[in-house]
N, C-alpha and C positions, 0 to 999 in steps of 0.2 A: 493611665495615671503615671506621671513621671516619678522616678525615684530621686530622692534628695539625699545627698551625701553631707553629713554634718561633721566631717573630720576636722575642719577648722574650728568648730565650736568645742569639740573635745580637746583639741590641742590647747586652746585658750584656757579651758577649765583646768587643765593639768599643768598650765604654764610651761609647755614644752614646744620647742621649735620643730619644724619639719625636718631639719637636719638631724636633730637629736633622735626623733622618731625613726628616721632612716637608718641611723647607726644601730639602734636597738632592735629593729625588725629585720634588717638586712635587705631592704628594698631601696632602690635608688630614689633619690630626691625627685627625679623626673617622673618616675612611675607613681610616686605618692602624690605629686602635684597633679598629674592626670586624674587620679582618683579623687583628689580633693576638689577639683573643679567640675567634677561630674562628667568628664569626657571619656572615662573608662568604659569599655564595652562589657566588662565583667571583672570579677575579683575572685581569686582562688580562696577556698575555705581556709587553707593553711596560712595564707597571707592575712586574711581577716582575723583569724585566731591570734596571730602574732601581734597585730595592731591592737586588738582588744586586750591582750595581756600587757602590752607596753603602756597602754592608756588606762588600764584597770577599769574596763567598761564592758558592756555587752554589745553584740552586733546591732541591736536596735537603737543603741545610743549614737551609732555612726550612720546607719542606713534607715531611711524613712520613706514613706510614700506620700506624695502630695494628693490628698483626696479631693482637693478643690478643683482639680483639672479634669 
């Protein structure tokens, strides 16, 4: 079951750019872009927590599993 990253969805819902999220979280735009496109091999819990705080969401709003595969 592939993992789906919905970071772009949450950014759109919060009307926030990747650059703005990068500044709030302290993670480079390149690393956030890798995560956003689903190319990341993993994500640290402290990074995930910082992203969730900045976007006012829960980890499940960003990370999901494609149960159809």
